MMTF fields as JSON, N, C-alpha, C and O atoms, coordinates in Angstrom:
{
  "mmtfVersion": "1.0.0",
  "mmtfProducer": "UNKNOWN",
  "numBonds": 235,
  "numAtoms": 236,
  "numGroups": 59,
  "numChains": 1,
  "numModels": 1,
  "chainsPerModel": [1],
  "groupsPerChain": [59],
  "chainIdList": ["A"],
  "bondAtomList": [4, 2, 8, 6, 12, 10, 16, 14, 20, 18, 24, 22, 28, 26, 32, 30, 36, 34, 40, 38, 44, 42, 48, 46, 52, 50, 56, 54, 60, 58, 64, 62, 68, 66, 72, 70, 76, 74, 80, 78, 84, 82, 88, 86, 92, 90, 96, 94, 100, 98, 104, 102, 108, 106, 112, 110, 116, 114, 120, 118, 124, 122, 128, 126, 132, 130, 136, 134, 140, 138, 144, 142, 148, 146, 152, 150, 156, 154, 160, 158, 164, 162, 168, 166, 172, 170, 176, 174, 180, 178, 184, 182, 188, 186, 192, 190, 196, 194, 200, 198, 204, 202, 208, 206, 212, 210, 216, 214, 220, 218, 224, 222, 228, 226, 232, 230],
  "bondOrderList": [1, 1, 1, 1, 1, 1, 1, 1, 1, 1, 1, 1, 1, 1, 1, 1, 1, 1, 1, 1, 1, 1, 1, 1, 1, 1, 1, 1, 1, 1, 1, 1, 1, 1, 1, 1, 1, 1, 1, 1, 1, 1, 1, 1, 1, 1, 1, 1, 1, 1, 1, 1, 1, 1, 1, 1, 1, 1],
  "groupList": [{"groupName": "MET", "atomNameList": ["N", "CA", "C", "O"], "elementList": ["N", "C", "C", "O"], "formalChargeList": [0, 0, 0, 0], "bondAtomList": [1, 0, 2, 1, 3, 2], "bondOrderList": [1, 1, 2], "singleLetterCode": "M", "chemCompType": "L-PEPTIDE LINKING"}, {"groupName": "LYS", "atomNameList": ["N", "CA", "C", "O"], "elementList": ["N", "C", "C", "O"], "formalChargeList": [0, 0, 0, 0], "bondAtomList": [1, 0, 2, 1, 3, 2], "bondOrderList": [1, 1, 2], "singleLetterCode": "K", "chemCompType": "L-PEPTIDE LINKING"}, {"groupName": "TYR", "atomNameList": ["N", "CA", "C", "O"], "elementList": ["N", "C", "C", "O"], "formalChargeList": [0, 0, 0, 0], "bondAtomList": [1, 0, 2, 1, 3, 2], "bondOrderList": [1, 1, 2], "singleLetterCode": "Y", "chemCompType": "L-PEPTIDE LINKING"}, {"groupName": "ARG", "atomNameList": ["N", "CA", "C", "O"], "elementList": ["N", "C", "C", "O"], "formalChargeList": [0, 0, 0, 0], "bondAtomList": [1, 0, 2, 1, 3, 2], "bondOrderList": [1, 1, 2], "singleLetterCode": "R", "chemCompType": "L-PEPTIDE LINKING"}, {"groupName": "ALA", "atomNameList": ["N", "CA", "C", "O"], "elementList": ["N", "C", "C", "O"], "formalChargeList": [0, 0, 0, 0], "bondAtomList": [1, 0, 2, 1, 3, 2], "bondOrderList": [1, 1, 2], "singleLetterCode": "A", "chemCompType": "L-PEPTIDE LINKING"}, {"groupName": "CYS", "atomNameList": ["N", "CA", "C", "O"], "elementList": ["N", "C", "C", "O"], "formalChargeList": [0, 0, 0, 0], "bondAtomList": [1, 0, 2, 1, 3, 2], "bondOrderList": [1, 1, 2], "singleLetterCode": "C", "chemCompType": "L-PEPTIDE LINKING"}, {"groupName": "PRO", "atomNameList": ["N", "CA", "C", "O"], "elementList": ["N", "C", "C", "O"], "formalChargeList": [0, 0, 0, 0], "bondAtomList": [1, 0, 2, 1, 3, 2], "bondOrderList": [1, 1, 2], "singleLetterCode": "P", "chemCompType": "L-PEPTIDE LINKING"}, {"groupName": "ILE", "atomNameList": ["N", "CA", "C", "O"], "elementList": ["N", "C", "C", "O"], "formalChargeList": [0, 0, 0, 0], "bondAtomList": [1, 0, 2, 1, 3, 2], "bondOrderList": [1, 1, 2], "singleLetterCode": "I", "chemCompType": "L-PEPTIDE LINKING"}, {"groupName": "GLY", "atomNameList": ["N", "CA", "C", "O"], "elementList": ["N", "C", "C", "O"], "formalChargeList": [0, 0, 0, 0], "bondAtomList": [1, 0, 2, 1, 3, 2], "bondOrderList": [1, 1, 2], "singleLetterCode": "G", "chemCompType": "PEPTIDE LINKING"}, {"groupName": "TRP", "atomNameList": ["N", "CA", "C", "O"], "elementList": ["N", "C", "C", "O"], "formalChargeList": [0, 0, 0, 0], "bondAtomList": [1, 0, 2, 1, 3, 2], "bondOrderList": [1, 1, 2], "singleLetterCode": "W", "chemCompType": "L-PEPTIDE LINKING"}, {"groupName": "THR", "atomNameList": ["N", "CA", "C", "O"], "elementList": ["N", "C", "C", "O"], "formalChargeList": [0, 0, 0, 0], "bondAtomList": [1, 0, 2, 1, 3, 2], "bondOrderList": [1, 1, 2], "singleLetterCode": "T", "chemCompType": "L-PEPTIDE LINKING"}, {"groupName": "LEU", "atomNameList": ["N", "CA", "C", "O"], "elementList": ["N", "C", "C", "O"], "formalChargeList": [0, 0, 0, 0], "bondAtomList": [1, 0, 2, 1, 3, 2], "bondOrderList": [1, 1, 2], "singleLetterCode": "L", "chemCompType": "L-PEPTIDE LINKING"}, {"groupName": "GLN", "atomNameList": ["N", "CA", "C", "O"], "elementList": ["N", "C", "C", "O"], "formalChargeList": [0, 0, 0, 0], "bondAtomList": [1, 0, 2, 1, 3, 2], "bondOrderList": [1, 1, 2], "singleLetterCode": "Q", "chemCompType": "L-PEPTIDE LINKING"}, {"groupName": "SER", "atomNameList": ["N", "CA", "C", "O"], "elementList": ["N", "C", "C", "O"], "formalChargeList": [0, 0, 0, 0], "bondAtomList": [1, 0, 2, 1, 3, 2], "bondOrderList": [1, 1, 2], "singleLetterCode": "S", "chemCompType": "L-PEPTIDE LINKING"}, {"groupName": "ASN", "atomNameList": ["N", "CA", "C", "O"], "elementList": ["N", "C", "C", "O"], "formalChargeList": [0, 0, 0, 0], "bondAtomList": [1, 0, 2, 1, 3, 2], "bondOrderList": [1, 1, 2], "singleLetterCode": "N", "chemCompType": "L-PEPTIDE LINKING"}, {"groupName": "VAL", "atomNameList": ["N", "CA", "C", "O"], "elementList": ["N", "C", "C", "O"], "formalChargeList": [0, 0, 0, 0], "bondAtomList": [1, 0, 2, 1, 3, 2], "bondOrderList": [1, 1, 2], "singleLetterCode": "V", "chemCompType": "L-PEPTIDE LINKING"}, {"groupName": "GLU", "atomNameList": ["N", "CA", "C", "O"], "elementList": ["N", "C", "C", "O"], "formalChargeList": [0, 0, 0, 0], "bondAtomList": [1, 0, 2, 1, 3, 2], "bondOrderList": [1, 1, 2], "singleLetterCode": "E", "chemCompType": "L-PEPTIDE LINKING"}, {"groupName": "ASP", "atomNameList": ["N", "CA", "C", "O"], "elementList": ["N", "C", "C", "O"], "formalChargeList": [0, 0, 0, 0], "bondAtomList": [1, 0, 2, 1, 3, 2], "bondOrderList": [1, 1, 2], "singleLetterCode": "D", "chemCompType": "L-PEPTIDE LINKING"}, {"groupName": "PHE", "atomNameList": ["N", "CA", "C", "O"], "elementList": ["N", "C", "C", "O"], "formalChargeList": [0, 0, 0, 0], "bondAtomList": [1, 0, 2, 1, 3, 2], "bondOrderList": [1, 1, 2], "singleLetterCode": "F", "chemCompType": "L-PEPTIDE LINKING"}],
  "groupTypeList": [0, 1, 2, 3, 4, 0, 5, 6, 7, 5, 8, 9, 10, 11, 0, 12, 4, 13, 6, 14, 13, 12, 7, 1, 15, 14, 5, 6, 1, 5, 1, 13, 14, 11, 2, 15, 16, 15, 16, 16, 14, 8, 15, 3, 15, 2, 10, 5, 1, 17, 16, 3, 18, 12, 1, 10, 12, 6, 13],
  "groupIdList": [1, 2, 3, 4, 5, 6, 7, 8, 9, 10, 11, 12, 13, 14, 15, 16, 17, 18, 19, 20, 21, 22, 23, 24, 25, 26, 27, 28, 29, 30, 31, 32, 33, 34, 35, 36, 37, 38, 39, 40, 41, 42, 43, 44, 45, 46, 47, 48, 49, 50, 51, 52, 53, 54, 55, 56, 57, 58, 59],
  "secStructList": [7, 7, 3, 3, 3, 3, 7, 6, 6, 6, 7, 7, 3, 3, 3, 3, 3, 7, 1, 1, 3, 3, 3, 3, 3, 3, 7, 6, 6, 6, 7, 7, 3, 3, 3, 3, 3, 3, 3, 6, 6, 3, 3, 3, 3, 3, 3, 3, 1, 1, 6, 6, 7, 7, 7, 7, 7, 7, 7],
  "xCoordList": [34.279, 33.759, 33.949, 33.811, 34.301, 34.591, 33.467, 32.872, 33.178, 32.246, 32.879, 33.846, 32.382, 32.798, 31.778, 30.559, 32.447, 31.665, 31.851, 32.972, 30.741, 30.981, 30.215, 29.238, 30.78, 30.249, 28.881, 28.671, 27.957, 26.569, 26.337, 25.395, 27.309, 27.29, 27.758, 27.071, 28.915, 29.693, 29.841, 30.155, 29.626, 29.814, 31.168, 31.378, 32.105, 33.548, 33.651, 33.068, 34.481, 34.66, 35.649, 36.73, 35.279, 35.924, 36.962, 38.163, 36.389, 37.222, 36.552, 35.386, 37.319, 36.769, 36.965, 38.018, 35.831, 35.984, 35.273, 34.389, 35.685, 35.129, 33.868, 33.786, 32.939, 31.855, 32.306, 33.464, 31.481, 31.748, 32.68, 33.384, 32.727, 33.657, 32.855, 31.693, 33.507, 32.81, 33.981, 35.008, 33.822, 34.861, 34.503, 33.477, 35.332, 35.036, 36.024, 37.219, 35.498, 36.455, 36.053, 34.887, 36.872, 36.633, 36.705, 37.675, 35.735, 35.747, 36.854, 36.803, 37.904, 38.839, 38.463, 39.206, 37.27, 36.828, 35.972, 36.357, 34.869, 33.954, 34.154, 33.437, 35.098, 35.506, 34.397, 34.446, 33.405, 32.226, 32.783, 33.574, 32.365, 32.643, 31.617, 30.409, 32.112, 31.223, 31.545, 32.654, 30.581, 30.673, 30.15, 29.033, 31.03, 30.694, 30.539, 31.414, 29.445, 29.206, 29.129, 28.408, 29.867, 29.736, 29.178, 29.739, 28.211, 27.563, 27.519, 27.893, 27.081, 27.097, 26.194, 26.409, 25.181, 24.217, 24.203, 23.337, 25.336, 25.583, 26.276, 26.779, 26.243, 27.048, 26.118, 25.287, 26.315, 25.576, 26.659, 27.656, 26.332, 27.136, 26.258, 25.145, 26.766, 26.091, 26.87, 28.092, 26.143, 26.896, 26.952, 26.025, 27.991, 28.157, 28.452, 29.435, 27.602, 28.008, 28.965, 29.546, 29.243, 30.245, 31.175, 30.812, 32.476, 33.621, 33.505, 34.041, 32.821, 32.588, 31.44, 30.966, 31.0, 29.808, 29.934, 30.909, 28.786, 28.766, 27.49, 26.405, 27.575, 26.356, 25.615, 26.225, 24.268, 23.479, 22.528, 22.036, 22.26, 21.406, 20.059, 20.086, 18.94, 17.612, 17.48, 17.969, 16.773, 16.716, 15.391, 15.113],
  "yCoordList": [-3.513, -2.28, -2.173, -3.178, -0.873, -0.752, 0.067, 0.902, -0.11, 0.683, 1.358, 0.824, 2.588, 3.325, 3.16, 3.312, 2.851, 2.697, 3.951, 4.441, 4.478, 5.735, 5.325, 4.577, 5.903, 5.735, 6.353, 7.495, 5.543, 6.011, 7.086, 7.877, 7.049, 7.908, 9.325, 10.304, 9.415, 10.725, 11.069, 12.214, 10.124, 10.388, 10.314, 10.69, 9.819, 9.765, 8.562, 7.492, 8.867, 7.917, 6.765, 7.112, 5.437, 4.492, 3.853, 3.795, 3.365, 2.542, 2.382, 2.733, 1.843, 1.379, -0.127, -0.631, -0.873, -2.293, -2.875, -2.261, -4.075, -4.808, -5.726, -6.095, -6.041, -6.995, -8.17, -8.552, -8.807, -9.954, -9.714, -10.639, -8.62, -8.348, -8.265, -7.858, -8.673, -8.614, -8.048, -8.711, -6.865, -6.148, -5.619, -4.94, -5.845, -5.251, -4.103, -4.243, -3.009, -1.718, -0.735, -0.748, 0.05, 1.05, 2.365, 2.593, 3.272, 4.488, 5.341, 5.473, 5.952, 6.686, 8.063, 8.68, 8.515, 9.832, 9.683, 10.253, 8.967, 8.765, 7.528, 7.381, 6.655, 5.482, 4.42, 3.544, 4.489, 3.443, 2.182, 2.174, 1.082, -0.292, -0.548, -0.441, -0.885, -1.148, -2.42, -2.946, -2.908, -4.154, -3.709, -3.22, -3.915, -3.511, -4.727, -5.592, -4.78, -5.74, -5.145, -4.165, -5.695, -5.154, -6.243, -7.333, -5.961, -6.898, -6.366, -5.21, -7.123, -6.652, -5.384, -4.518, -5.38, -4.26, -3.097, -2.222, -3.169, -1.972, -2.358, -3.459, -1.355, -1.541, -1.377, -0.471, -2.332, -2.117, -1.981, -2.698, -1.019, -0.737, -0.935, -0.415, -1.694, -2.068, -1.422, -1.521, -0.822, -0.349, -1.531, -2.332, -1.559, -2.62, -2.039, -1.324, -2.349, -1.772, -2.607, -2.15, -3.767, -4.675, -5.047, -5.202, -5.221, -5.496, -6.965, -7.28, -7.881, -9.155, -9.409, -10.54, -8.441, -8.483, -9.594, -9.722, -10.405, -11.375, -11.374, -11.429, -11.315, -11.205, -12.451, -13.517, -12.413, -13.73, -13.532, -12.434, -14.733, -14.631, -15.215, -16.172, -14.668, -15.314, -16.699, -16.959, -17.6, -18.942, -19.12, -20.18],
  "zCoordList": [41.613, 42.078, 43.496, 44.193, 44.085, 45.533, 46.193, 45.512, 47.357, 48.016, 49.146, 49.69, 49.589, 50.691, 51.947, 51.874, 53.003, 54.28, 55.168, 55.308, 55.775, 56.601, 57.954, 57.97, 59.057, 60.4, 60.391, 59.981, 60.863, 61.092, 62.154, 62.116, 63.141, 64.266, 63.941, 64.235, 63.342, 63.142, 61.645, 61.319, 60.747, 59.44, 58.837, 57.684, 59.631, 59.221, 58.222, 58.396, 57.124, 56.13, 56.737, 57.212, 56.715, 57.438, 56.441, 56.703, 55.246, 54.433, 53.063, 52.881, 52.104, 50.781, 50.846, 51.237, 50.418, 50.372, 49.184, 48.587, 48.861, 47.783, 48.3, 49.472, 47.341, 47.734, 48.379, 48.208, 49.133, 49.924, 51.052, 51.458, 51.546, 52.687, 53.943, 53.93, 55.098, 56.445, 57.356, 57.501, 57.941, 58.742, 59.867, 59.914, 61.055, 62.311, 62.425, 62.165, 62.807, 62.845, 63.944, 64.338, 64.425, 65.363, 64.665, 63.943, 64.822, 64.18, 64.89, 66.113, 64.116, 64.777, 65.335, 66.098, 64.917, 65.266, 66.565, 67.587, 66.567, 67.645, 68.557, 69.547, 68.24, 68.875, 68.953, 69.817, 68.065, 68.032, 67.506, 66.562, 68.127, 67.561, 66.403, 66.616, 65.189, 64.11, 63.404, 63.503, 62.696, 61.869, 60.463, 60.295, 59.509, 58.127, 57.19, 57.14, 56.47, 55.42, 54.132, 53.944, 53.157, 51.82, 50.907, 50.79, 50.351, 49.271, 47.94, 47.742, 46.969, 45.571, 45.384, 44.536, 46.262, 46.14, 47.029, 47.033, 47.854, 48.831, 50.134, 50.356, 50.94, 52.223, 53.466, 53.536, 54.465, 55.644, 56.839, 56.93, 57.68, 58.867, 60.073, 60.141, 61.031, 62.242, 63.499, 63.608, 64.339, 65.489, 66.62, 66.744, 67.338, 68.326, 69.685, 69.877, 70.607, 72.125, 72.744, 73.728, 72.344, 72.987, 71.988, 70.822, 72.396, 71.475, 70.989, 69.926, 71.734, 71.408, 70.544, 70.436, 69.955, 69.117, 68.032, 67.291, 68.033, 67.024, 66.22, 66.799, 64.972, 64.05, 64.153, 64.075, 64.333, 64.292, 63.165, 62.903, 62.44, 61.333, 61.885, 62.659, 61.508, 61.862, 61.22, 60.12, 61.988, 61.403, 60.761, 60.2]
}
């Protein structure tokens, strides 16, 4: 199954991806730095203010 990720800022369709994917991408429309996580139950899109964005997991 593939999921579609959209930019949370402008709504542009970014990509289709399979579960267990983690992708860093720039939106071609609004130029936002984004981090996309695709899991079995859906898609999460995070906005990043810094290109060196690193996801941290709570301990």
